[in-house]
BALOVEX-133384 format. One record per residue (C-alpha): residue in one letter; x negated, y negated, z negated. Coordinates in nm, 3 decimals. Example, Ala and Ser with C-alpha at 12.3 -4.5 7.8 and 13.67 -1.06 7.14 Angstrom:
# residues 2
PT;A;-1.230;0.450;-0.780 $
PT;S;-1.367;0.106;-0.714 $
//
This chain:
# residues 526
PT;M;5.019;0.507;-3.898 $
PT;N;4.793;0.210;-3.975 $
PT;Y;4.776;0.007;-4.296 $
PT;D;4.975;-0.290;-4.158 $
PT;A;5.259;-0.049;-4.036 $
PT;R;5.275;0.118;-4.371 $
PT;T;5.289;-0.228;-4.546 $
PT;A;5.569;-0.341;-4.322 $
PT;L;5.763;-0.012;-4.378 $
PT;A;5.718;-0.071;-4.754 $
PT;A;5.853;-0.410;-4.731 $
PT;L;6.153;-0.298;-4.528 $
PT;V;6.220;-0.028;-4.785 $
PT;T;6.197;-0.292;-5.055 $
PT;L;6.450;-0.509;-4.860 $
PT;L;6.678;-0.199;-4.839 $
PT;L;6.672;-0.143;-5.205 $
PT;V;6.736;-0.512;-5.276 $
PT;S;7.026;-0.524;-5.034 $
PT;A;7.171;-0.212;-5.167 $
PT;A;7.171;-0.365;-5.522 $
PT;V;7.333;-0.688;-5.430 $
PT;A;7.699;-0.706;-5.291 $
PT;T;7.700;-0.928;-4.991 $
PT;P;7.954;-0.982;-4.714 $
PT;A;7.879;-0.844;-4.367 $
PT;A;7.759;-1.193;-4.264 $
PT;A;7.414;-1.323;-4.169 $
PT;A;7.099;-1.123;-4.301 $
PT;R;6.843;-1.333;-4.479 $
PT;Y;6.486;-1.300;-4.593 $
PT;S;6.299;-1.555;-4.805 $
PT;E;5.939;-1.553;-4.953 $
PT;H;5.900;-1.732;-5.269 $
PT;Q;5.530;-1.663;-5.308 $
PT;E;5.247;-1.747;-5.065 $
PT;P;4.991;-1.492;-4.951 $
PT;E;4.711;-1.499;-5.206 $
PT;L;4.369;-1.503;-5.026 $
PT;R;4.050;-1.426;-5.207 $
PT;T;3.696;-1.434;-5.069 $
PT;S;3.383;-1.229;-5.149 $
PT;I;3.062;-1.131;-4.973 $
PT;S;3.039;-0.767;-4.861 $
PT;G;2.692;-0.633;-4.952 $
PT;S;2.394;-0.843;-5.063 $
PT;N;2.432;-1.220;-5.108 $
PT;V;2.064;-1.271;-5.154 $
PT;L;1.902;-1.535;-4.912 $
PT;V;1.528;-1.575;-4.826 $
PT;P;1.384;-1.919;-4.768 $
PT;G;1.274;-1.981;-4.409 $
PT;E;1.500;-1.700;-4.275 $
PT;T;1.828;-1.678;-4.100 $
PT;T;2.073;-1.427;-4.244 $
PT;T;2.429;-1.327;-4.143 $
PT;L;2.660;-1.249;-4.430 $
PT;Q;2.982;-1.066;-4.408 $
PT;V;3.266;-1.251;-4.591 $
PT;G;3.563;-1.036;-4.695 $
PT;I;3.899;-1.204;-4.719 $
PT;Q;4.160;-1.011;-4.915 $
PT;N;4.533;-1.079;-4.945 $
PT;R;4.657;-1.007;-5.292 $
PT;G;4.999;-1.160;-5.243 $
PT;T;5.342;-0.975;-5.273 $
PT;A;5.543;-0.877;-4.976 $
PT;V;5.911;-0.946;-5.050 $
PT;T;6.094;-1.149;-5.312 $
PT;N;6.445;-1.185;-5.185 $
PT;A;6.649;-1.033;-4.904 $
PT;E;7.020;-1.001;-4.824 $
PT;G;7.221;-0.867;-4.548 $
PT;E;7.161;-0.567;-4.309 $
PT;V;6.820;-0.426;-4.331 $
PT;S;6.830;-0.314;-3.976 $
PT;E;6.890;-0.663;-3.856 $
PT;L;6.590;-0.798;-4.050 $
PT;A;6.379;-0.518;-3.930 $
PT;S;6.479;-0.594;-3.575 $
PT;A;6.413;-0.960;-3.638 $
PT;F;6.059;-0.891;-3.775 $
PT;R;5.983;-0.679;-3.476 $
PT;T;6.114;-0.931;-3.225 $
PT;A;5.923;-1.211;-3.394 $
PT;G;5.603;-1.013;-3.430 $
PT;V;5.566;-1.098;-3.802 $
PT;T;5.494;-0.910;-4.116 $
PT;P;5.650;-0.999;-4.448 $
PT;G;5.387;-1.143;-4.692 $
PT;A;5.110;-1.147;-4.434 $
PT;A;4.866;-1.437;-4.373 $
PT;M;4.888;-1.471;-3.992 $
PT;A;4.652;-1.648;-3.739 $
PT;T;4.402;-1.679;-4.008 $
PT;T;4.080;-1.859;-3.941 $
PT;A;3.776;-1.919;-4.162 $
PT;S;3.537;-2.206;-4.153 $
PT;F;3.243;-2.272;-4.385 $
PT;G;3.047;-2.561;-4.525 $
PT;S;2.699;-2.582;-4.682 $
PT;G;2.794;-2.777;-5.000 $
PT;S;2.485;-2.827;-5.208 $
PT;A;2.308;-2.522;-5.077 $
PT;P;1.983;-2.570;-4.895 $
PT;V;2.118;-2.405;-4.579 $
PT;T;2.205;-2.492;-4.229 $
PT;L;2.531;-2.335;-4.096 $
PT;R;2.490;-2.142;-3.769 $
PT;S;2.849;-2.017;-3.761 $
PT;G;3.162;-2.211;-3.637 $
PT;E;3.519;-2.141;-3.711 $
PT;Q;3.579;-1.768;-3.729 $
PT;P;3.917;-1.606;-3.617 $
PT;V;4.031;-1.350;-3.868 $
PT;G;4.382;-1.267;-3.749 $
PT;T;4.661;-1.123;-3.964 $
PT;I;4.582;-1.018;-4.315 $
PT;S;4.876;-0.800;-4.462 $
PT;P;4.944;-0.776;-4.824 $
PT;E;4.670;-0.588;-4.997 $
PT;G;4.482;-0.591;-4.666 $
PT;Q;4.153;-0.752;-4.580 $
PT;G;3.981;-0.932;-4.293 $
PT;T;3.622;-1.025;-4.233 $
PT;A;3.442;-1.333;-4.105 $
PT;A;3.064;-1.359;-4.012 $
PT;L;2.874;-1.636;-4.185 $
PT;E;2.531;-1.712;-4.039 $
PT;L;2.292;-1.929;-4.247 $
PT;E;1.950;-2.062;-4.198 $
PT;V;1.778;-2.118;-4.522 $
PT;A;1.539;-2.407;-4.559 $
PT;E;1.183;-2.312;-4.590 $
PT;N;1.135;-2.519;-4.898 $
PT;A;1.465;-2.388;-5.057 $
PT;T;1.469;-2.398;-5.440 $
PT;P;1.562;-2.058;-5.589 $
PT;G;1.903;-2.052;-5.756 $
PT;T;2.269;-1.978;-5.716 $
PT;Y;2.480;-2.179;-5.488 $
PT;R;2.835;-2.204;-5.361 $
PT;I;2.920;-2.195;-4.992 $
PT;P;3.261;-2.364;-4.946 $
PT;V;3.511;-2.166;-4.743 $
PT;T;3.825;-2.312;-4.579 $
PT;L;4.097;-2.062;-4.478 $
PT;D;4.384;-2.175;-4.246 $
PT;Y;4.681;-1.947;-4.188 $
PT;Q;5.054;-1.914;-4.149 $
PT;Y;5.314;-1.714;-4.332 $
PT;V;5.682;-1.639;-4.293 $
PT;R;5.868;-1.853;-4.534 $
PT;A;6.217;-1.733;-4.434 $
PT;V;6.401;-1.523;-4.156 $
PT;S;6.767;-1.566;-4.096 $
PT;V;6.967;-1.340;-3.848 $
PT;D;7.305;-1.462;-3.741 $
PT;G;7.453;-1.249;-3.461 $
PT;D;7.225;-1.261;-3.170 $
PT;E;7.027;-1.545;-3.310 $
PT;T;6.717;-1.517;-3.520 $
PT;F;6.563;-1.806;-3.712 $
PT;V;6.207;-1.769;-3.842 $
PT;T;6.057;-2.036;-4.071 $
PT;R;5.675;-2.045;-4.086 $
PT;R;5.457;-2.241;-4.313 $
PT;D;5.100;-2.361;-4.230 $
PT;V;4.864;-2.338;-4.533 $
PT;T;4.503;-2.450;-4.581 $
PT;H;4.333;-2.277;-4.864 $
PT;R;3.995;-2.389;-4.994 $
PT;T;3.765;-2.150;-5.190 $
PT;H;3.400;-2.044;-5.194 $
PT;V;3.159;-1.766;-5.195 $
PT;T;2.833;-1.738;-5.392 $
PT;V;2.485;-1.685;-5.265 $
PT;R;2.173;-1.649;-5.443 $
PT;I;1.822;-1.765;-5.323 $
PT;E;1.566;-1.571;-5.514 $
PT;P;1.188;-1.648;-5.557 $
PT;T;1.001;-1.496;-5.274 $
PT;V;0.666;-1.484;-5.096 $
PT;R;0.673;-1.647;-4.756 $
PT;L;0.372;-1.623;-4.521 $
PT;G;0.249;-1.938;-4.355 $
PT;I;-0.023;-1.973;-4.099 $
PT;E;-0.259;-2.263;-4.160 $
PT;S;-0.513;-2.187;-3.890 $
PT;V;-0.619;-1.924;-3.631 $
PT;S;-0.939;-1.909;-3.428 $
PT;G;-1.109;-1.663;-3.199 $
PT;E;-1.476;-1.575;-3.195 $
PT;N;-1.641;-1.413;-2.895 $
PT;L;-1.302;-1.310;-2.753 $
PT;H;-1.391;-1.213;-2.391 $
PT;A;-1.223;-0.963;-2.158 $
PT;K;-1.317;-0.595;-2.234 $
PT;E;-1.529;-0.691;-2.534 $
PT;D;-1.481;-0.681;-2.910 $
PT;G;-1.456;-1.015;-3.090 $
PT;R;-1.304;-1.175;-3.408 $
PT;V;-0.977;-1.338;-3.502 $
PT;V;-1.027;-1.562;-3.812 $
PT;V;-0.697;-1.671;-3.976 $
PT;T;-0.624;-1.878;-4.283 $
PT;V;-0.286;-1.802;-4.435 $
PT;R;-0.089;-1.974;-4.708 $
PT;N;0.184;-1.856;-4.950 $
PT;D;0.462;-2.104;-4.858 $
PT;G;0.703;-1.916;-5.104 $
PT;T;0.791;-1.951;-5.462 $
PT;E;0.674;-1.618;-5.588 $
PT;T;0.310;-1.494;-5.653 $
PT;A;0.201;-1.217;-5.411 $
PT;T;0.005;-0.952;-5.600 $
PT;D;-0.239;-0.704;-5.428 $
PT;A;-0.164;-0.888;-5.105 $
PT;E;-0.319;-0.760;-4.782 $
PT;L;-0.290;-0.916;-4.443 $
PT;L;-0.213;-0.720;-4.141 $
PT;I;-0.256;-0.813;-3.774 $
PT;E;-0.024;-0.652;-3.516 $
PT;G;-0.158;-0.521;-3.182 $
PT;S;-0.043;-0.653;-2.848 $
PT;D;-0.112;-0.582;-2.482 $
PT;Q;-0.410;-0.818;-2.502 $
PT;L;-0.558;-0.753;-2.855 $
PT;T;-0.606;-0.410;-3.018 $
PT;P;-0.703;-0.437;-3.399 $
PT;R;-1.025;-0.254;-3.490 $
PT;T;-0.988;-0.351;-3.859 $
PT;N;-0.662;-0.413;-4.041 $
PT;G;-0.495;-0.437;-4.380 $
PT;L;-0.752;-0.694;-4.518 $
PT;S;-0.720;-0.756;-4.898 $
PT;L;-0.634;-1.109;-5.009 $
PT;G;-0.600;-1.026;-5.374 $
PT;T;-0.350;-1.246;-5.554 $
PT;L;-0.196;-1.532;-5.362 $
PT;A;-0.001;-1.781;-5.571 $
PT;P;0.261;-2.013;-5.421 $
PT;G;0.073;-2.286;-5.220 $
PT;E;-0.254;-2.094;-5.239 $
PT;T;-0.461;-2.010;-4.909 $
PT;A;-0.685;-1.726;-4.811 $
PT;T;-0.889;-1.644;-4.505 $
PT;A;-0.937;-1.308;-4.328 $
PT;A;-1.141;-1.211;-4.014 $
PT;F;-1.031;-0.924;-3.802 $
PT;R;-1.231;-0.741;-3.548 $
PT;V;-1.021;-0.691;-3.224 $
PT;G;-1.072;-0.536;-2.892 $
PT;V;-0.982;-0.754;-2.590 $
PT;A;-0.807;-0.602;-2.289 $
PT;E;-0.915;-0.676;-1.935 $
PT;T;-0.776;-1.008;-1.818 $
PT;E;-0.780;-1.187;-1.494 $
PT;S;-0.861;-1.532;-1.636 $
PT;T;-0.902;-1.744;-1.945 $
PT;D;-0.569;-1.765;-2.121 $
PT;T;-0.398;-1.817;-2.464 $
PT;Y;-0.216;-1.529;-2.639 $
PT;A;0.003;-1.493;-2.935 $
PT;V;-0.132;-1.304;-3.245 $
PT;P;0.132;-1.177;-3.504 $
PT;F;0.057;-1.147;-3.875 $
PT;R;0.239;-1.019;-4.170 $
PT;L;0.168;-0.988;-4.544 $
PT;R;0.220;-0.681;-4.752 $
PT;Y;0.230;-0.740;-5.127 $
PT;E;0.380;-0.658;-5.468 $
PT;D;0.646;-0.872;-5.612 $
PT;S;0.694;-0.967;-5.975 $
PT;N;0.880;-0.641;-6.028 $
PT;G;0.603;-0.433;-5.879 $
PT;V;0.803;-0.345;-5.571 $
PT;V;0.587;-0.333;-5.250 $
PT;R;0.725;-0.577;-4.984 $
PT;E;0.636;-0.710;-4.641 $
PT;S;0.678;-1.064;-4.528 $
PT;Q;0.839;-1.178;-4.205 $
PT;V;0.598;-1.185;-3.908 $
PT;R;0.425;-1.519;-3.840 $
PT;T;0.243;-1.588;-3.524 $
PT;G;-0.079;-1.777;-3.431 $
PT;R;-0.245;-1.826;-3.098 $
PT;V;-0.604;-1.759;-2.965 $
PT;T;-0.776;-1.816;-2.640 $
PT;V;-0.925;-1.521;-2.449 $
PT;A;-1.207;-1.586;-2.201 $
PT;D;-1.273;-1.397;-1.880 $
PT;A;-1.551;-1.154;-1.863 $
PT;P;-1.900;-1.243;-1.734 $
PT;T;-1.940;-1.241;-1.351 $
PT;F;-2.245;-1.144;-1.153 $
PT;D;-2.380;-1.185;-0.798 $
PT;L;-2.578;-0.894;-0.643 $
PT;S;-2.822;-0.856;-0.353 $
PT;A;-3.062;-0.580;-0.249 $
PT;T;-3.372;-0.514;-0.043 $
PT;T;-3.498;-0.176;0.062 $
PT;T;-3.834;-0.011;0.082 $
PT;D;-3.901;0.309;0.301 $
PT;L;-3.536;0.392;0.298 $
PT;Y;-3.522;0.638;0.594 $
PT;V;-3.323;0.957;0.682 $
PT;D;-3.450;1.263;0.499 $
PT;S;-3.697;1.064;0.298 $
PT;T;-3.741;0.897;-0.039 $
PT;G;-3.718;0.521;-0.063 $
PT;A;-3.631;0.241;-0.301 $
PT;V;-3.381;-0.034;-0.347 $
PT;T;-3.463;-0.346;-0.528 $
PT;L;-3.160;-0.503;-0.681 $
PT;S;-3.128;-0.874;-0.771 $
PT;V;-2.863;-0.959;-1.032 $
PT;T;-2.760;-1.321;-1.105 $
PT;N;-2.550;-1.411;-1.395 $
PT;T;-2.284;-1.634;-1.241 $
PT;G;-2.082;-1.678;-1.567 $
PT;D;-2.089;-1.951;-1.828 $
PT;R;-2.258;-1.759;-2.116 $
PT;P;-2.558;-1.535;-2.167 $
PT;V;-2.530;-1.168;-2.152 $
PT;T;-2.738;-0.967;-2.388 $
PT;N;-2.952;-0.646;-2.319 $
PT;A;-2.812;-0.619;-1.962 $
PT;R;-2.868;-0.312;-1.756 $
PT;A;-2.798;-0.228;-1.388 $
PT;L;-2.627;0.105;-1.337 $
PT;L;-2.632;0.287;-1.002 $
PT;A;-2.338;0.515;-0.921 $
PT;P;-2.433;0.827;-0.712 $
PT;M;-2.286;0.796;-0.353 $
PT;E;-2.339;0.993;-0.041 $
PT;P;-2.576;1.015;0.142 $
PT;F;-2.806;0.927;-0.157 $
PT;S;-2.942;1.121;-0.448 $
PT;P;-3.069;0.860;-0.706 $
PT;L;-3.388;0.956;-0.880 $
PT;S;-3.307;0.679;-1.125 $
PT;T;-2.973;0.545;-1.219 $
PT;S;-3.037;0.284;-1.489 $
PT;A;-3.277;-0.015;-1.498 $
PT;S;-3.317;-0.295;-1.765 $
PT;L;-3.242;-0.655;-1.670 $
PT;G;-3.295;-0.803;-2.020 $
PT;T;-3.091;-1.102;-2.139 $
PT;L;-2.967;-1.313;-1.863 $
PT;A;-2.869;-1.683;-1.924 $
PT;P;-2.613;-1.850;-1.696 $
PT;G;-2.752;-1.883;-1.356 $
PT;E;-3.053;-1.658;-1.434 $
PT;T;-3.162;-1.369;-1.196 $
PT;A;-3.336;-1.047;-1.283 $
PT;T;-3.450;-0.755;-1.052 $
PT;A;-3.445;-0.382;-1.100 $
PT;K;-3.581;-0.102;-0.866 $
PT;F;-3.406;0.235;-0.804 $
PT;K;-3.556;0.526;-0.620 $
PT;L;-3.322;0.724;-0.403 $
PT;E;-3.352;1.038;-0.180 $
PT;V;-3.184;1.001;0.157 $
PT;A;-3.003;1.326;0.276 $
PT;D;-3.125;1.478;0.616 $
PT;R;-2.763;1.451;0.738 $
PT;A;-2.757;1.075;0.699 $
PT;I;-2.724;0.838;0.987 $
PT;A;-2.930;0.545;1.047 $
PT;Q;-2.699;0.265;0.947 $
PT;D;-2.575;0.041;0.653 $
PT;Y;-2.426;0.209;0.353 $
PT;P;-2.268;0.057;0.039 $
PT;L;-2.434;0.114;-0.298 $
PT;E;-2.203;0.073;-0.607 $
PT;F;-2.350;-0.083;-0.923 $
PT;T;-2.214;-0.192;-1.256 $
PT;V;-2.379;-0.434;-1.504 $
PT;A;-2.376;-0.303;-1.851 $
PT;Y;-2.434;-0.553;-2.158 $
PT;E;-2.369;-0.577;-2.520 $
PT;D;-2.084;-0.765;-2.694 $
PT;A;-2.108;-0.945;-3.033 $
PT;Y;-2.091;-0.602;-3.211 $
PT;R;-2.360;-0.452;-2.999 $
PT;E;-2.118;-0.233;-2.826 $
PT;T;-2.172;-0.155;-2.452 $
PT;V;-1.946;-0.327;-2.205 $
PT;E;-1.953;-0.262;-1.829 $
PT;S;-1.855;-0.502;-1.546 $
PT;D;-1.618;-0.410;-1.282 $
PT;P;-1.798;-0.207;-0.997 $
PT;L;-1.985;-0.432;-0.752 $
PT;T;-2.110;-0.305;-0.408 $
PT;V;-2.405;-0.418;-0.197 $
PT;P;-2.506;-0.298;0.149 $
PT;V;-2.832;-0.130;0.215 $
PT;T;-2.983;-0.034;0.549 $
PT;V;-3.106;0.325;0.612 $
PT;G;-3.362;0.351;0.889 $
PT;P;-3.405;0.651;1.126 $
PT;E;-3.595;0.957;1.008 $
PT;M;-3.979;0.934;1.022 $
PT;T;-4.106;1.103;1.339 $
PT;V;-4.421;1.171;1.530 $
PT;D;-4.499;1.226;1.901 $
PT;T;-4.780;1.454;2.026 $
PT;S;-4.940;1.424;2.363 $
PT;G;-5.229;1.558;2.562 $
PT;S;-5.304;1.805;2.835 $
PT;P;-5.524;2.078;2.677 $
PT;T;-5.608;2.375;2.906 $
PT;V;-5.734;2.708;2.770 $
PT;A;-5.829;3.020;2.971 $
PT;A;-5.688;3.350;2.880 $
PT;G;-5.930;3.545;2.659 $
PT;S;-6.119;3.238;2.560 $
PT;T;-6.174;3.029;2.236 $
PT;Q;-6.169;2.653;2.299 $
PT;T;-6.125;2.319;2.122 $
PT;I;-5.815;2.125;2.222 $
PT;E;-5.733;1.766;2.159 $
PT;V;-5.394;1.641;2.044 $
PT;T;-5.289;1.276;2.027 $
PT;V;-5.053;1.204;1.725 $
PT;T;-4.848;0.884;1.740 $
PT;N;-4.635;0.748;1.453 $
PT;T;-4.296;0.676;1.611 $
PT;G;-4.127;0.596;1.280 $
PT;E;-4.078;0.256;1.102 $
PT;G;-4.301;0.328;0.800 $
PT;T;-4.660;0.393;0.724 $
PT;M;-4.791;0.749;0.681 $
PT;T;-5.065;0.782;0.416 $
PT;D;-5.310;1.069;0.380 $
PT;A;-5.150;1.226;0.690 $
PT;V;-5.260;1.573;0.795 $
PT;A;-5.164;1.727;1.126 $
PT;R;-5.103;2.093;1.153 $
PT;I;-5.041;2.343;1.441 $
PT;N;-4.851;2.662;1.413 $
PT;A;-5.025;2.921;1.644 $
PT;N;-4.787;3.183;1.774 $
PT;T;-4.867;3.457;2.044 $
PT;P;-5.071;3.426;2.260 $
PT;F;-5.261;3.186;2.038 $
PT;E;-5.473;3.248;1.723 $
PT;T;-5.667;2.998;1.519 $
PT;D;-5.866;2.953;1.197 $
PT;D;-5.859;2.584;1.241 $
PT;D;-5.501;2.484;1.210 $
PT;T;-5.528;2.148;1.024 $
PT;A;-5.678;1.817;1.113 $
PT;Y;-5.698;1.508;0.884 $
PT;V;-5.528;1.199;1.025 $
PT;G;-5.548;0.948;0.729 $
PT;E;-5.324;0.631;0.745 $
PT;L;-5.103;0.590;1.047 $
PT;G;-4.887;0.275;1.068 $
PT;P;-4.575;0.239;1.271 $
PT;G;-4.664;0.282;1.645 $
PT;E;-5.026;0.381;1.574 $
PT;S;-5.192;0.684;1.741 $
PT;T;-5.492;0.904;1.665 $
PT;T;-5.649;1.201;1.836 $
PT;V;-5.730;1.523;1.642 $
PT;T;-5.882;1.850;1.748 $
PT;F;-5.805;2.213;1.674 $
PT;T;-5.990;2.538;1.784 $
PT;V;-5.774;2.802;1.928 $
PT;S;-5.822;3.143;2.084 $
PT;V;-5.596;3.281;2.372 $
PT;D;-5.523;3.660;2.409 $
PT;G;-5.699;3.795;2.710 $
PT;A;-5.383;3.949;2.843 $
PT;A;-5.186;3.608;2.830 $
PT;T;-4.998;3.527;3.127 $
PT;P;-5.125;3.204;3.285 $
PT;K;-4.861;2.945;3.228 $
PT;T;-4.767;2.649;2.999 $
PT;Y;-4.716;2.736;2.630 $
PT;S;-4.626;2.508;2.331 $
PT;L;-4.790;2.486;1.993 $
PT;D;-4.576;2.355;1.713 $
PT;T;-4.723;2.053;1.541 $
PT;T;-4.613;1.892;1.215 $
PT;V;-4.756;1.609;1.020 $
PT;K;-4.758;1.600;0.639 $
PT;Y;-4.803;1.258;0.473 $
PT;D;-4.740;1.065;0.157 $
PT;N;-4.484;0.779;0.154 $
PT;S;-4.515;0.463;-0.037 $
PT;F;-4.391;0.631;-0.355 $
PT;G;-4.666;0.906;-0.334 $
PT;R;-4.407;1.167;-0.244 $
PT;T;-4.513;1.420;0.018 $
PT;V;-4.297;1.435;0.332 $
PT;V;-4.330;1.679;0.631 $
PT;T;-4.207;1.572;0.976 $
PT;D;-3.989;1.783;1.197 $
PT;V;-4.172;2.011;1.429 $
PT;E;-4.304;1.842;1.744 $
PT;P;-4.406;2.074;2.036 $
PT;T;-4.750;2.025;2.207 $
PT;A;-4.792;2.163;2.555 $
PT;V;-5.100;2.377;2.619 $
PT;E;-5.166;2.532;2.967 $
PT;V;-5.325;2.881;2.971 $
PT;T;-5.521;2.957;3.292 $
PT;E;-5.638;3.283;3.439 $
PT;K;-5.909;3.477;3.253 $
PT;R;-6.259;3.405;3.353 $
PT;G;-6.478;3.709;3.445 $
PT;G;-6.837;3.833;3.414 $
PT;L;-7.148;3.718;3.230 $
PT;I;-7.123;3.373;3.366 $
PT;A;-6.782;3.329;3.229 $
PT;S;-6.903;3.445;2.884 $
PT;I;-7.191;3.205;2.897 $
PT;L;-6.969;2.923;3.000 $
PT;Q;-6.725;3.012;2.730 $
PT;F;-7.016;3.020;2.474 $
PT;L;-7.124;2.676;2.597 $
PT;G;-6.774;2.545;2.575 $
PT;L;-6.756;2.479;2.945 $
//
């Protein structure tokens, strides 16, 4: 059973007792209320307001009136009449509450509030939303409250007819609020220094105590966001009296952004109040502009970049942004089919529009194909705090040429059982120059030699030279065409030694020459 039901029951019991004590004829049953509901207001919880803030207070409305003062007739008839009419003896019904600002430095944000029925000794609640002026003077203020309600003045039951007399009442009262001295954070100015995407920069803020209380041991805090991450925080401002300003500079990390934009920066003040209690102000927000990261344009040229060889890529980097980049370096990422011999090269400081070059040596795998390949670079540079920042990856195409090759030609003929000098023509069929080249043969059965190398020297693309070797042929060799394996070892433009693939050289072995004459001819080299 709820409170209103218990109250109604108590009222009916009272009616019964009054009716039993008074001798009345079995005529009409009557009830009359000689005292209005007595409504009183108070604030539930704290009534303290803070300048510059919006607060919702809960206003309690209590009915301290009595339920019944006079009743006559059958209690059952009255009880039925109350139920039929939906009323409660002594209750303030259809109650509404409205508020005013009076002399208080507040703006009302609440309209008329429905409260409903408030039974005797019962209580209702209305929400009061107030916005306190930023320059509000501390003190105690009355907030006017207007309560409109109905109550049952009389009920009369005559046979099947019920007559209910209601009375409308407007009751004016108030609640008391208190505005205390307080510290209120104000933002006077905010600026950004070196705020660029992916870099560390500074946010410089000047704050003001817009409140009426001195902030002791004050420290300013910056709150992180998706765009800015504090590197320093909780900067001391000392004592900040009302109206006094202080400046703090925060180091922040800037997230990657797509373009220049302006972002909110929240601040709050932590301090001790006059009672030594540590408090925090409401968050106040400033705005700073974050610029995009530097941009670069890349191009590349190659030197002796061939399959199964060592070559070089000369990278040109142009600063296409609108500000200088300091201590820039080009960084090469390993990618198939390359094995970098160097992965980093200095570019120095690049002013807007300035270009610098860097050279990277690379080995090209023997499984590579002669074609264009992408090389991935990043440009590293220093921010205002000398921290290294890297650009987004950038790719440039480079061309890998076919493997360096040689071709051997000639028609040397050697008789079985003889030792002779043979000539071999070596042609550079590659695209690069061979330096300090040396040709070498690999003599397998039926050949033998103590003269397996011949100096070639420098051999440019398409150039040929003829070299000689002395070979001996086994006397039991079958007359036919054999091959001698020939390779060329040379230095490339980086001084690295390279050996070509084996190139077969055809040598025809003829029948063995006989007798003394053959020996003399062989000795004479004929």
